[in-house]
C-alpha positions as CSV (number, residue, x, y, z in Angstrom):
1,M,-207.3,47.4,172.3
2,T,-203.8,47.2,171.2
3,Y,-203.6,50.8,170.2
4,A,-205.0,52.0,173.6
5,F,-202.7,49.9,175.7
6,E,-199.6,50.8,173.8
7,N,-200.2,54.5,172.8
8,C,-202.7,56.1,175.2
9,E,-202.9,57.4,178.7
10,M,-205.2,55.5,181.0
11,T,-206.5,57.4,184.0
12,K,-208.6,55.9,186.8
13,I,-211.7,58.0,187.5
14,D,-214.7,57.7,189.8
15,L,-212.6,56.0,192.5
16,D,-215.2,56.7,195.1
17,N,-217.4,54.2,193.2
18,Y,-214.7,51.4,193.5
19,P,-214.9,48.6,192.2
20,N,-217.2,50.1,189.7
21,H,-214.9,52.9,188.8
22,S,-214.0,53.9,185.3
23,Y,-211.0,54.5,183.1
24,L,-210.5,57.5,180.9
25,I,-208.4,56.5,177.9
26,T,-206.9,59.4,176.0
27,G,-204.7,59.5,172.9
28,M,-204.5,60.7,169.4
29,I,-207.0,59.5,166.8
30,T,-206.5,59.7,163.0
31,I,-209.8,60.4,161.2
32,F,-210.1,59.6,157.5
33,M,-212.7,62.0,156.1
34,P,-214.5,61.9,152.7
35,G,-212.3,63.1,149.9
36,N,-209.2,61.6,151.5
37,N,-208.8,64.4,154.0
38,I,-207.0,63.2,157.1
39,F,-207.1,64.7,160.6
40,R,-205.4,63.9,163.9
41,E,-206.9,65.1,167.2
42,K,-206.9,64.3,170.8
43,Y,-209.7,61.8,171.7
44,S,-210.9,60.2,174.9
45,V,-213.1,57.3,175.7
46,R,-214.5,56.4,179.1
47,V,-214.9,52.7,179.9
48,K,-216.1,51.1,183.1
49,A,-213.5,49.0,185.0
50,P,-215.7,45.8,185.2
51,H,-216.1,45.9,181.5
52,L,-212.4,46.4,180.9
53,F,-211.7,43.4,183.1
54,K,-214.3,41.4,181.1
55,Y,-212.4,42.4,177.9
56,H,-209.1,41.2,179.4
57,G,-210.9,38.0,180.3
58,G,-211.5,37.3,176.6
59,A,-214.8,39.0,175.7
60,S,-215.0,40.7,172.3
61,M,-215.0,44.5,172.1
62,Q,-218.8,44.5,171.3
63,D,-219.6,42.2,174.2
64,A,-217.4,43.9,176.8
65,F,-218.3,47.5,175.8
66,P,-221.8,47.5,174.3
67,Y,-222.3,51.2,175.1
68,L,-219.3,52.3,173.0
69,S,-219.8,53.7,169.5
70,V,-218.0,52.2,166.5
71,K,-215.7,55.3,166.5
72,D,-214.8,54.6,170.2
73,R,-214.1,50.9,169.6
74,E,-212.0,51.7,166.5
75,F,-210.0,54.3,168.4
76,L,-209.2,51.7,171.2
77,M,-208.2,49.1,168.7
78,S,-206.3,51.0,166.0
79,G,-206.3,54.7,166.7
80,T,-208.1,55.4,163.5
81,Y,-211.7,56.0,162.3
82,R,-213.1,56.3,158.8
83,E,-216.0,58.8,158.5
84,Y,-219.0,57.7,156.5
85,D,-219.1,59.1,152.9
86,P,-222.6,59.2,151.4
87,S,-221.2,59.9,148.0
88,I,-219.9,56.3,147.8
89,E,-222.3,53.5,147.2
90,D,-221.7,51.6,150.5
91,G,-220.4,54.7,152.4
92,Y,-217.0,53.3,153.1
93,S,-215.5,51.8,149.9
94,R,-212.4,53.5,148.4
95,I,-210.6,53.1,145.2
96,E,-207.4,51.1,146.0
97,E,-205.1,53.9,144.9
98,D,-206.9,56.4,147.2
99,E,-206.6,53.9,150.0
100,D,-202.9,53.6,149.5
101,R,-202.4,57.3,149.3
102,A,-204.4,57.9,152.5
103,V,-202.3,55.3,154.4
104,D,-199.1,57.0,153.1
105,Q,-200.4,60.4,154.3
106,Q,-201.1,59.0,157.7
107,I,-197.6,57.4,158.0
108,N,-196.0,60.7,157.0
109,M,-198.2,62.7,159.4
110,I,-197.2,60.4,162.3
111,R,-193.5,60.8,161.3
112,G,-193.9,64.5,161.2
113,K,-193.3,65.0,157.5
């Protein structure tokens, strides 16, 4: 959850349900779409406080947050997500040159170029 801790806003919610309250983690996610299209948008994930504490205690993302989608976990870890592309054999592979170009585009987008 390095990305979430360093780049996102964490808001305590459901405080009337303490100690089983939740956190709403909000930040920008970069989504890599088929065809090397890249989008950035505001994204939020809700996690339960006891599960967040379990993660801080050393549990893996999958064990601490079994209810989160792959997209949610990727957002918390890296701030990125790659959409499935059915036109590619395994759905996620990219030609190395396209991968490099997509990373360069993301860096330029973040820098505001």
